[in-house]
Steps between C-alpha positions, in 0.01 A plus 500: 500500500611430853297178513649378173855591617455309825358195334780491248765538772368202700494280193129496404335605175386861471209541735259680274265222619478703822302773316298240312389337823480780752361791299194313379422388853531860625275626226241228577512592871450863410185422296364270767540755779348774285203267417451433873507871572240562232284223638508646854443848365188380315362371827552850651326657196203263543463605866501865384226426233744564215392206288656632172839541669462149641446350153791707353742378770394141461542522120852641556578219744376245242732643231794480745420138587467409132844658433655281772322187374610559140860611555614355823294186547808285528619689808185568702137388514215749532209272456349565848538879469359489144189313618434742787532804268279346228224419751511848654497659151202292381300588813584867476404521123173319568401739783601806301317395185177413675490744792755787519590582140806683618751627242823301482798737489823441312796354682702815449227702672502292816654638812847381573525247784674670787750365752381326811669587837593159623719620782516814707813668636499552874742684722732282711446554873763322704488257669356285225355247753412483866768233553774698329832522690794707387807284478734797545319664786717339765827532311740706704883556502717238652585712797134548580436125454775411747370757753151358462633151573670616821193695598283191454732311734482767761122509472469124540727506808284772653175313429636173630627669810167656588298185412740277687477715811119485499499119442746444785277707729194301391676168566612621838140598588368164392768320702420697813127434472563128430719472809214658706238275332308806380231541385430130548514536885220757492286280275558186709323608818265197482789255519365231271432653153750598234575875487367674189846637411641141493214391280568782253867426494444130431259587217756737353770233502274249330404751233869569423561130440609378842798274536489379138577849355774581742662157457492536121670837525766342727559216247535747209773702655784240478423441130516871428816531703662203317413648162655832585813337640541287184476809276753684713743211526478426126574864423803504732620161367502638145710792620738261683543269205583784263741650752683164543529463122638854472752427781621178329552682168673788675742266671562320166557808281628733776561849353334416170164464666447874515136538588326614825508220762161347563547532877525882475218519246258288704546682836177699469302190398647294781423779748144509371473122526637520855222750589237261358650212697488698825136599427411132459678407817304769695179375335574142617546626857176691483319193361639294787362747754154495337506116496596482872219741582255284309615190679445678830139592423411213265298313763280800599452599136382143424258533798357825362432329165278230660122536524348709781387198700853348510644841584260540793586156631873573481471822708491427880189627680501708816254613765282791386594836616165679466584774746750652257255545211382840617827611659642843420845353436356289221338802340824698519695217343251471215514869425880491504505202263262682268732799493790266413297357211434852376874575516578187292233587241628853473848357453386282208347801327819699562700224336291517190538873487878479536533247218281712276706817518641582155703795374682542175850627562595507131384860463704612805808321376457639144467855638812458715696360202392788279588764756823371658620247245509235778254331733541495880286187539543455874387849592202503260389146593528547876313833478214337302484192721482717813225700338305198390541263792562745791139512598462124476807446715347722771171303477685171537682628810168619646348158442791331676470734802121436514549127492762511766265693736212270429705186559614641838139560598399153384763326702400693813132422450579135432677476830185615680293262290723209589467576876123491477493165323479187695841340517488127446689253288220440248464870429875533460513208255215638300655845484832350395335307214314806381832693499662232286210498258512875460879498457462218243265706289735800505793277415303340213429841346866613536642170372268501196599856423868418534473184280319693227757777510777237486336331198478833319859581600632174352302545174627860460853383580469234231451764235793697630728194505390408144607847387831449686543163330441654157758768575753232595420300184545809280836595643621143487400471139684821421808377682487171315485677169796716601688192614449318173621799294807539724579130477478520119737794490745321734494185282578701188787689673644179638483335155688792343782487754818299402530171680876546570754784473731523191835320532823475291578183313854357554743532207555128459127459443503774237781339282489130559813306389444249221556140580753301296302181491213584269516858368171649401477728198499865587178688431502705192415868508441703183492871542293693248564868525218642291140435412593408141717217631202385702293513193750284310496249779126495511483456120755217526294337777156548347606416139423685178182699503195385306529582127873536508674398189716188516818478300449323166617148461864473413599803713683407813362618830725699721667281754353509848719625780686229681579505867846437609524179698124427486371292790396146451137437400416361838637811679352770265394779740175694449512846359403775745443850371520766775365841395626789708208735423223491768222509244595161346242248626597157614401256226553127531462285191571135593615228263569699181791490253618863490859467392627338175638156536861604416483714814327258732428165336243350743169677580552746781288720719487876452433706810446874475553658842487859623792657675550338841433726803871518586586636155276804544739641750774709339753374751449131415752331276435269208625211700249556777219546246563185303634271770170305537484452123863409455490244774203335323724439192289712267605695198422865598425770248493858636313774314424865562690816569548440873696189449 
């Protein structure tokens, strides 16, 4: 019934065809599935040596297939299934008749086919997969989130301070050793071969790309800087353009432009843009320092990138100092340099440990919020940072003290070593060259690190500036929408305002004196006091209604009313009917003949007008109401109770 009702509602014929089409298909599917089940069950019976049951099930399957073929052949085809069942039944009967002679039971005596467990219910053990991550695991209150952000900043400052201290100490150590030409001076006792440390440093520079890599990094920095400046300047330019437009409109509309000034609204954005600009200026200065340092050591770095033969030829040779090879001072210096290398390696491992420290403060902040209702972030953060990085800070200070002591010993031993060496100009030139090469390697490593950090800094800053630009675009779009709506409201209010204040008309303009030369006929005003009078005038204008009886011939028609002193035909004024009720619509019917000829002989124009605006005021007089019509020389007919 529901199907028939729906089909009738949507405009189709009764859908009894639904049952004629679907139910036969369902019945056929039922028989086919049952026949398949009997076929598979016959195979199981054959495996269990129940040949009679096999034949009985195949016969039942054959009957089901025949039912489908006879009743529902126009919907489904069972030819393949019928052939399979008939072949299996023929083979089963043949084997049973000649070999087994098993009794074939009735279909009603066969065991009912049970249900097969296709799926198995299992208990859910979270997590469902090894890669499962709970999306709500890190969801915390806003106060905890803000405290976590401040804690992360404090942690980053602590890590950077410790790591920066160790790196400065390492650079200081390398600078002191390079100024003393160590360890190259200990390896160059022969006076004509390249020290092994210089060879290793040259090989390291070549492996890192040499001059080409560092020059490419230097060329990339201005492009990254220009891109960031363009994004920042474009963002600030959008703010400035919108602010200038707002200022112009404010000066034009003055008090009517009652929205927040753009200058006050954009102060946080301009302050943020100023911070970005100062960061870029500092980055430019840092890039200039790195570029000057590269220019200083560029020649020596290029020398280290050359093959070993050219490098050997470029280093001045000196007289061999073989007496120093077994000297005690040389042994002491080498042991001290080895200790310094151990200190630097230990410092590198300490830096990795400091960066790997991790502690989740969310639990502490949540506990404090639950107990006190507020979070003392500074106290909790400083306590945890002291607990986590206190031992590392002590180890850093110990490493600095150890380096300072070792450098003092190295400088003292180097003085003794320098006294023992033969002092000549060639040896001094060679030692000076080796110092420059060692310093060039250290500078190359530091410059490369600085340039890569600068590249990463500019790329990260680009993402931040793009977010800043999107923020500026969003607020400018919102301000533009607000400006358009406000301008629309102002235009409507200005259009509704009167263009000039009301004023009094002089009396001589109200009652003009007639001229004696060519007097014009006075306008005629007919006052109709009731609706019935208006009806008579309308009947007189429109003529007799359809089907009205005309007087028989011979009976004189009543005489039409004659106007006293009718105007000449050329000066016949139009008839204007003014209805005082507000519900009367303004109807204009041009070029009709509404009044009988005895009243107005030539065709005239009938104009139906509503009450003029001045007549709606109770204080207005009839003269003020009808002055425009009277001055036009029209015949005025007033209707309605107001008049």
